[in-house]
C-alpha positions in Angstrom: 185.2 200.4 76.3 186.7 201.6 79.6 186.2 199.1 82.4 185.2 200.8 85.6 187.0 199.7 88.7 185.0 198.0 91.4 183.9 200.3 94.2 182.0 199.7 97.5 178.3 198.9 97.2 177.2 202.2 98.7 178.7 204.5 96.2 176.3 206.1 93.7 177.3 207.3 90.3 177.3 211.0 91.4 180.8 212.3 90.6 181.1 214.1 94.0 180.3 210.8 95.8 182.8 208.9 93.6 185.5 211.4 94.3 184.8 211.2 98.1 184.9 207.4 98.1 188.1 207.2 96.0 190.1 209.9 97.7 188.8 210.5 101.2 186.7 207.8 102.8 188.7 205.4 105.0 192.0 207.2 104.7 193.4 207.8 108.2 193.1 211.4 109.5 195.0 213.0 112.3 194.0 216.7 111.7 191.8 218.0 114.5 189.8 220.4 112.4 188.9 217.6 109.9 188.0 215.3 112.8 185.8 217.9 114.3 184.2 218.7 111.0 183.4 215.1 110.3 181.8 214.2 113.6 179.7 217.4 113.4 178.6 216.6 109.8 177.8 213.0 110.8 175.5 214.5 113.4 173.9 216.7 110.7 173.4 213.7 108.5 171.2 211.9 111.0 167.9 211.2 109.2 169.4 212.3 105.8 171.8 210.8 103.2 175.5 211.5 103.3 175.3 212.7 99.7 172.9 215.4 100.8 175.5 216.6 103.4 178.4 216.2 101.0 176.8 218.5 98.5 176.4 221.1 101.2 179.8 220.6 102.8 181.4 223.7 101.4 178.5 225.7 102.6 178.8 224.2 106.0 182.5 225.0 106.1 181.8 228.7 105.2 179.0 228.9 107.8 181.0 227.3 110.6 184.4 229.1 110.1 186.0 226.0 108.6 184.9 224.0 111.6 187.6 225.8 113.7 186.3 224.7 117.0 188.1 227.5 118.8 185.9 230.0 116.9 182.7 227.9 116.9 182.9 227.6 120.7 182.5 231.4 120.9 179.3 231.5 118.8 176.4 233.4 120.3 172.7 233.4 119.9 173.2 235.8 117.0 175.2 233.1 115.3 172.5 230.6 115.9 170.0 232.8 114.2 172.4 233.5 111.3 172.8 229.8 110.8 169.1 229.1 111.0 168.7 231.6 108.1 171.4 230.0 106.0 169.7 228.0 103.2 173.0 226.5 102.2 173.1 224.2 105.2 170.8 221.9 107.1 168.8 224.4 109.2 168.1 222.1 112.2 168.2 224.2 115.4 169.1 221.2 117.6 172.0 220.2 115.4 173.3 223.8 115.1 173.3 224.2 118.8 174.9 220.8 119.2 177.8 221.8 116.9 178.4 224.9 119.0 178.2 222.9 122.2 180.5 220.2 120.8 183.0 222.9 119.9 183.3 223.9 123.5 183.5 220.3 124.5 186.3 219.8 121.9 188.3 222.6 123.6 188.0 220.7 126.9 189.0 217.5 125.2 192.1 219.0 123.7 193.0 220.3 127.2 192.6 216.8 128.6 194.0 214.6 125.8 196.4 216.9 124.0 194.5 216.8 120.7 191.2 215.4 119.3 193.3 213.1 117.2 195.0 211.6 120.3 191.7 211.0 121.9 189.8 209.6 118.9 192.7 207.2 117.9 192.5 205.6 121.3 189.3 204.0 119.8 190.9 202.2 116.9 189.2 198.9 117.3 190.9 195.6 117.9 191.3 193.2 115.0 189.0 190.6 116.6 186.1 193.1 116.4 186.3 193.2 112.6 184.5 190.8 110.2 186.6 187.9 109.0 186.3 189.3 105.5 185.2 192.7 104.2 182.4 191.4 102.1 179.3 193.5 101.1 177.1 191.4 103.3 179.4 191.7 106.4 179.8 195.4 106.0 176.1 196.1 105.4 175.4 194.5 108.9 177.9 196.9 110.6 175.8 199.8 111.9 177.8 200.1 115.2 180.3 198.1 117.2 181.3 197.7 120.8 184.1 200.2 120.3 181.8 202.8 118.7 179.4 202.3 121.6 182.3 203.0 124.0 183.3 206.1 122.1 179.7 207.3 122.1 179.3 206.8 125.8 182.7 208.6 126.5 181.7 211.6 124.4 178.2 211.8 125.9 179.7 211.6 129.4 181.9 214.6 128.4 178.8 216.6 127.3 178.9 216.0 123.5 175.6 215.5 121.7 174.4 213.9 118.5 177.2 211.3 118.9 175.3 208.0 119.2 177.0 204.6 118.5 175.9 204.6 114.8 177.1 208.2 114.2 180.4 207.3 115.9 180.9 204.2 113.8 180.3 206.2 110.6 182.9 208.7 111.8 185.4 205.9 112.5 184.9 204.4 109.1 185.3 207.8 107.3 188.4 208.9 109.3 190.3 205.6 108.8 190.1 204.1 112.3 188.9 201.1 110.4 189.2 200.1 106.7 185.6 199.2 105.7 186.1 199.3 102.0 185.1 196.0 100.4 188.2 193.8 99.9 187.6 193.8 96.1 187.1 197.5 96.0 190.1 199.1 94.2 190.6 201.5 97.1 190.9 198.8 99.8 194.7 198.2 99.4 195.4 201.9 99.1 193.7 202.5 102.4 195.5 199.6 104.0 198.9 201.1 102.9 197.9 204.5 104.2 196.8 203.0 107.5 200.1 201.1 107.8 202.1 204.2 107.2 200.0 206.5 109.4 201.7 207.5 112.7 199.1 207.2 115.4 198.9 210.4 117.5 199.7 210.2 121.2 
C-alpha cells in the first residue's frame, strides 16, 4: 500500500486542490501578472471557498485577458456586462468592477514602485511576527497579521478595493511572502529552499 505524504490540514482530496498545494501554494512569486491575478482572485473568493475559485481559475483567466492589468484597466461598461453574463466566473458586480479598478491602480503602482513585485515584497513580514512553530493549531489561528493589515491599509489608501487584512494575508501565504505550510508537511522544506533561493525584487 502506498503511503501518502503528509499535507497541510486544509487540503481536501480533490486532485486539483492537491496539485495546487503541492506545486504552487507558498512558493515565492515575482511575476506581476501572477501577483495581480492572485490578489484579484482572493477578492473574488470572499464568502466562498478557494476550491470554488480554483475550479473556475481558467475561466477567470480567459475572461480577464490572463489578468494582464494593462488590458483590464481599459475595460469599459460593455466589458462589465460581458463579465456579468459569463457563467464560468463568479458574477458579482462589485468584485468585477473592483478588478477593473484595481487594474488601473496596479498601473499606478508600477509607475510608483517599478513593479508590483517590488511593492508587495516590501511586505515580507519579520521573523518575530511568525509563530514559533508551524503547527496546525498555530496556523489555524492566523487569519491576518500586523503586516497584512499594513499592506491592506496601504492598498486601500492607493484606491484598491476588496483587499482587507484577511484577503491580503491569504495572498501573502499563497505568493510565498511567508511559508505557512505545516512543518511536517512534505512541501515545507521545498518552499523553504525556494524562498532561500528567491531573489527579492527591488
